[in-house]
C-alpha positions as a printed NumPy array, in Angstrom:
array([[-12.775,  -4.657,  -5.098],
       [-12.739,  -2.046,  -7.865],
       [-10.848,   0.326,  -5.352],
       [ -8.706,  -2.176,  -3.473],
       [ -5.566,  -1.15 ,  -5.509],
       [ -3.705,   1.325,  -3.302],
       [ -0.917,  -1.085,  -2.235],
       [ -0.542,  -2.529,  -5.693],
       [ -0.25 ,   0.874,  -7.25 ],
       [  2.143,   2.234,  -4.534],
       [  4.533,  -0.727,  -5.133],
       [  4.209,  -0.276,  -8.979],
       [  5.155,   3.29 ,  -8.618],
       [  8.168,   2.472,  -6.514],
       [  9.335,   0.143,  -9.328],
       [  8.368,   2.663, -12.152],
       [ 10.742,   5.376, -10.702],
       [ 12.893,   2.785,  -8.837],
       [ 13.689,   3.123,  -5.158],
       [ 17.087,   4.946,  -4.565],
       [ 17.94 ,   3.558,  -1.066],
       [ 20.071,   5.677,   1.284],
       [ 20.715,   5.858,   5.093],
       [ 18.936,   9.191,   5.086],
       [ 15.678,   7.884,   3.4  ],
       [ 15.759,   4.813,   5.81 ],
       [ 16.152,   6.929,   8.939],
       [ 13.234,   9.143,   7.549],
       [ 10.828,   6.001,   7.02 ],
       [ 11.823,   4.47 ,  10.421],
       [ 11.227,   7.776,  12.312],
       [  7.813,   8.382,  10.823],
       [  6.802,   4.773,  11.684],
       [  8.201,   4.95 ,  15.17 ],
       [  6.567,   8.279,  15.919],
       [  3.101,   7.23 ,  14.554],
       [  2.978,   3.997,  16.262],
       [  4.247,   5.006,  19.595],
       [  0.614,   5.553,  20.936],
       [ -0.163,   2.008,  20.063],
       [  3.037,   0.632,  21.661],
       [  2.138,   2.644,  24.848],
       [ -1.476,   1.436,  24.815],
       [ -0.34 ,  -2.224,  24.605],
       [  2.167,  -1.741,  27.336],
       [ -0.347,  -0.255,  29.74 ],
       [ -3.437,  -2.299,  28.889],
       [ -2.386,  -5.822,  27.982],
       [ -2.492,  -8.601,  30.567],
       [ -0.517, -10.956,  28.159],
       [  3.125, -10.9  ,  29.004],
       [  4.125, -12.193,  25.453],
       [  1.993,  -9.403,  23.791],
       [  3.722,  -6.885,  26.063],
       [  7.106,  -7.974,  25.138],
       [  6.138,  -8.213,  21.343],
       [  5.075,  -4.574,  21.47 ],
       [  8.556,  -3.679,  21.976],
       [  9.546,  -5.093,  18.734],
       [  7.663,  -2.698,  16.658],
       [  8.931,  -3.866,  13.287],
       [  8.481,  -7.475,  13.885],
       [  5.108,  -7.697,  15.454],
       [  3.329,  -4.747,  14.022],
       [ -0.083,  -5.073,  12.302],
       [  1.075,  -2.525,   9.905],
       [  2.204,  -5.353,   7.482],
       [  2.638,  -2.965,   4.529],
       [  5.277,  -0.86 ,   6.32 ],
       [  7.319,  -4.063,   7.434],
       [  7.079,  -5.392,   3.841],
       [  7.909,  -2.237,   2.253],
       [ 10.941,  -1.799,   4.353],
       [ 12.102,  -5.308,   3.275],
       [ 11.65 ,  -4.21 ,  -0.278],
       [ 13.587,  -1.002,   0.632],
       [ 16.412,  -3.089,   1.994],
       [ 16.734,  -5.362,  -0.988],
       [ 16.183,  -2.715,  -3.669],
       [ 19.9  ,  -2.212,  -4.392],
       [ 20.153,  -6.095,  -5.246],
       [ 16.973,  -5.636,  -7.37 ],
       [ 18.249,  -2.448,  -8.985],
       [ 21.646,  -4.001,  -9.717],
       [ 20.119,  -7.038, -11.42 ],
       [ 17.879,  -4.805, -13.577],
       [ 20.688,  -2.596, -14.565],
       [ 23.022,  -5.327, -15.618],
       [ 20.616,  -7.677, -17.439],
       [ 19.066,  -7.926, -20.879],
       [ 15.353,  -7.33 , -21.647],
       [ 14.8  , -11.114, -21.902],
       [ 16.432, -11.707, -18.604],
       [ 14.253,  -8.898, -17.005],
       [ 11.08 , -10.54 , -18.292],
       [ 12.282, -13.811, -17.151],
       [ 12.879, -12.7  , -13.645],
       [  9.651, -10.898, -13.372],
       [  7.808, -14.027, -14.674],
       [  9.723, -16.328, -12.204],
       [  8.757, -14.006,  -9.309],
       [  5.187, -13.708, -10.625],
       [  4.973, -17.619, -10.698],
       [  5.876, -17.83 ,  -6.972],
       [  3.918, -14.679,  -5.963],
       [  0.667, -15.161,  -7.875],
       [  0.38 , -18.71 ,  -9.014],
       [  1.428, -20.356,  -5.828],
       [ -0.873, -18.001,  -3.963],
       [ -4.036, -18.384,  -6.173],
       [ -3.838, -22.172,  -6.315],
       [ -3.   , -22.341,  -2.549],
       [  0.266, -24.087,  -3.309],
       [  2.092, -22.229,  -0.763],
       [  0.219, -21.029,   2.296],
       [  2.735, -18.234,   3.045],
       [  1.949, -16.742,  -0.279],
       [ -1.79 , -16.537,   0.104],
       [ -2.636, -12.976,   0.926],
       [  0.258, -11.448,  -1.181],
       [  1.471,  -9.517,   1.872],
       [  5.063, -10.698,   1.472],
       [  8.291,  -9.728,   0.064],
       [  8.187, -12.012,  -2.863],
       [  4.935, -10.315,  -4.168],
       [  6.404,  -6.896,  -3.559],
       [  9.536,  -7.807,  -5.485],
       [  7.305,  -9.084,  -8.345],
       [  5.265,  -5.868,  -8.436],
       [  8.392,  -3.8  ,  -8.301],
       [  9.679,  -5.482, -11.476],
       [  6.288,  -5.232, -13.037],
       [  6.629,  -1.388, -12.385],
       [ 10.101,  -1.469, -13.989],
       [  8.704,  -3.216, -17.033],
       [  5.938,  -0.505, -17.177],
       [  8.686,   2.024, -17.139],
       [ 10.623,   0.139, -19.93 ],
       [  7.696,  -0.054, -22.195],
       [  6.012,   3.279, -21.306],
       [  6.108,   4.407, -24.853],
       [  3.841,   1.499, -26.005],
       [  1.216,   1.709, -23.276],
       [  0.929,   5.475, -23.423],
       [ -0.223,   5.143, -27.039],
       [ -3.532,   3.342, -25.799],
       [ -6.521,   5.76 , -25.578],
       [ -8.38 ,   6.618, -22.431],
       [-11.58 ,   5.213, -23.558],
       [-10.728,   1.524, -24.057],
       [ -8.881,   1.501, -20.706],
       [-11.716,   3.059, -18.839],
       [-14.31 ,   0.721, -20.7  ],
       [-12.215,  -2.283, -19.772],
       [-12.047,  -1.084, -16.062],
       [-15.7  ,  -0.378, -15.74 ],
       [-17.044,  -3.636, -17.529],
       [-14.382,  -5.934, -15.545],
       [-15.405,  -4.446, -12.201],
       [-19.23 ,  -4.305, -12.955],
       [-18.97 ,  -7.977, -13.793],
       [-17.025,  -8.924, -10.67 ],
       [-19.435,  -6.996,  -8.297],
       [-22.574,  -8.541,  -9.938],
       [-21.181, -11.961,  -9.86 ],
       [-20.146, -11.708,  -6.305],
       [-23.557, -10.386,  -5.308],
       [-25.737, -12.435,  -7.463],
       [-23.848, -15.45 ,  -8.62 ],
       [-24.362, -17.715,  -5.516],
       [-21.988, -18.745,  -2.811],
       [-19.534, -20.557,  -4.913],
       [-19.076, -18.057,  -7.717],
       [-18.86 , -15.297,  -4.91 ],
       [-16.058, -17.03 ,  -3.224],
       [-14.326, -17.719,  -6.413],
       [-14.516, -14.102,  -7.479],
       [-13.362, -12.801,  -4.13 ],
       [-10.405, -15.295,  -4.089],
       [ -9.268, -14.138,  -7.505],
       [ -9.882, -10.418,  -7.378],
       [ -9.199,  -9.105,  -3.729],
       [ -5.909, -10.557,  -2.303],
       [ -2.784,  -8.631,  -3.132],
       [ -1.6  , -11.716,  -5.069],
       [ -4.49 , -11.745,  -7.225],
       [ -4.081, -11.421, -10.979],
       [ -7.3  ,  -9.655, -11.39 ],
       [ -6.342,  -7.017,  -8.857],
       [ -3.055,  -6.555, -10.518],
       [ -5.036,  -5.983, -13.93 ],
       [ -7.351,  -3.592, -12.129],
       [ -4.282,  -1.606, -10.673],
       [ -2.527,  -1.748, -14.225],
       [ -5.597,  -0.177, -15.813],
       [ -5.636,   2.61 , -13.37 ],
       [ -1.993,   2.997, -13.494],
       [ -2.174,   3.447, -17.105],
       [ -5.052,   5.812, -17.019],
       [ -3.439,   8.054, -14.434],
       [  0.124,   7.738, -16.145],
       [ -1.202,   9.2  , -19.402],
       [ -2.488,  12.419, -17.569],
       [ -0.66 ,  15.67 , -17.39 ],
       [ -1.399,  17.247, -14.087],
       [  0.573,  19.481, -11.903],
       [ -0.535,  20.848,  -8.541],
       [  1.485,  21.968,  -5.531],
       [ -1.549,  21.622,  -3.371],
       [ -2.03 ,  18.004,  -4.274],
       [  1.764,  17.331,  -3.737],
       [  1.427,  19.019,  -0.347],
       [ -1.328,  17.033,   0.799],
       [ -0.045,  13.696,  -0.761],
       [  3.159,  13.952,   1.167],
       [  0.975,  12.948,   4.279],
       [ -0.512,   9.955,   2.873],
       [  1.753,   7.712,   4.999],
       [  0.671,   9.508,   8.086],
       [ -3.03 ,   9.013,   7.176],
       [ -2.446,   5.358,   6.955],
       [ -0.541,   5.087,  10.206],
       [ -2.46 ,   7.395,  12.424],
       [ -5.886,   6.173,  11.523],
       [ -4.905,   2.648,  11.81 ],
       [ -3.436,   2.783,  15.382],
       [ -5.681,   0.682,  17.587],
       [ -6.075,   3.259,  20.386],
       [ -7.717,   5.565,  17.719],
       [ -9.678,   2.904,  16.086],
       [-11.161,   1.441,  19.481],
       [-11.617,   4.767,  21.18 ],
       [-12.759,   7.173,  18.483],
       [-13.106,   5.952,  14.97 ],
       [-14.895,   2.888,  15.928],
       [-17.16 ,   4.552,  18.409],
       [-18.036,   7.214,  15.733],
       [-18.725,   4.551,  13.174],
       [-20.948,   2.655,  15.486],
       [-22.817,   5.814,  16.503],
       [-23.508,   6.607,  12.727],
       [-24.573,   2.93 ,  12.19 ],
       [-27.227,   3.077,  14.708],
       [-28.312,   6.708,  14.158],
       [-28.739,   6.911,  10.336],
       [-32.21 ,   6.447,   9.054],
       [-31.172,   4.826,   5.528],
       [-28.099,   3.102,   3.926],
       [-27.51 ,   6.175,   1.738],
       [-27.408,   8.395,   4.719],
       [-25.028,   6.105,   6.414],
       [-22.8  ,   6.16 ,   3.299],
       [-22.68 ,   9.84 ,   3.217],
       [-21.934,  10.113,   6.929],
       [-19.167,   7.656,   6.666],
       [-17.708,   9.556,   3.704],
       [-17.812,  12.664,   5.693],
       [-16.176,  11.018,   8.564],
       [-13.501,   9.696,   6.454],
       [-12.869,  13.225,   5.148],
       [-12.623,  14.604,   8.657],
       [-10.264,  11.762,   9.631],
       [ -7.945,  12.566,   6.579],
       [ -7.949,  16.341,   7.373],
       [ -6.905,  15.663,  10.976],
       [ -4.207,  13.244,  10.139],
       [ -2.758,  15.729,   7.635],
       [ -2.861,  18.481,  10.184],
       [ -1.065,  16.207,  12.843],
       [  1.488,  15.326,  10.255],
       [  2.246,  19.104,   9.318],
       [  2.446,  20.059,  12.87 ],
       [  5.085,  17.528,  13.224],
       [  7.304,  18.968,  10.475],
       [  9.979,  19.956,  12.877],
       [ 10.41 ,  16.387,  13.997],
       [ 10.824,  15.149,  10.372],
       [ 13.228,  17.983,   9.722],
       [ 15.291,  16.836,  12.704],
       [ 15.249,  13.213,  11.602],
       [ 16.303,  14.441,   8.107],
       [ 19.42 ,  16.35 ,   9.727],
       [ 20.323,  13.172,  11.449],
       [ 20.034,  11.246,   8.239],
       [ 22.086,  13.764,   6.296],
       [ 24.914,  13.385,   8.74 ],
       [ 25.064,   9.698,   8.62 ],
       [ 24.721,   9.863,   4.871],
       [ 27.732,  12.203,   4.665],
       [ 29.788,   9.994,   6.887],
       [ 28.77 ,   6.615,   5.374],
       [ 28.393,   7.937,   1.684],
       [ 25.18 ,   5.859,   1.532]])
């Protein structure tokens, strides 16, 4: 629960810097997704006995289990509308729209008022988080005055309490903590993400190496999540470690090492495919020059 913040922080960052959509960026995003999910499409086509699953595998954006890519693509497509409203509205109107989206995305989900909102894996929640990111940018001078110590203290105490209640508070309390702190529509998860965002946002850190490696974060997500790799490699390795490690501590250390190896392999694959990304960029640039968008 303390570390389940990646998706939220990513969308907050998108709002903070604002998405600047173009045909070039769209083609780049789609090309990365298509290339890295191609093994899964081929695997489904060659191994599935279900005709509908076989047909669905051809519609990679509609039936993909990579829900984040699909939802973020929707956000990318509607971002011109979101940016236009933001740029042409008052501060009060911006807060109102953010609150309205939050009501639908958070309140309706946590109260189970709308089943489609439950997990937070939907466009409305992403639009809400995008506008929260814009508000963070708008009021950055205020939150940057807060010290590291109170932010870190709140984060540690909050998450220690959540974990302890989940582990030792009984079934009812555990389920309540999970429901209020784990889904992407969770107000507690949003608070967790904001605390981490504020802590990182106050840091002054520059590194070409970090930027070079971080550029492959999408590749890591897509490669290690493809079912052929999960079933045939990662899953088998994890099961082997589970059965062979003598203690839970050794298992945790071994899994951490396995994760590091997977990350390095994914980054290496992404860097080897640099010519492919350059080619897609060239295509995107040509379309951009012709369309002006």
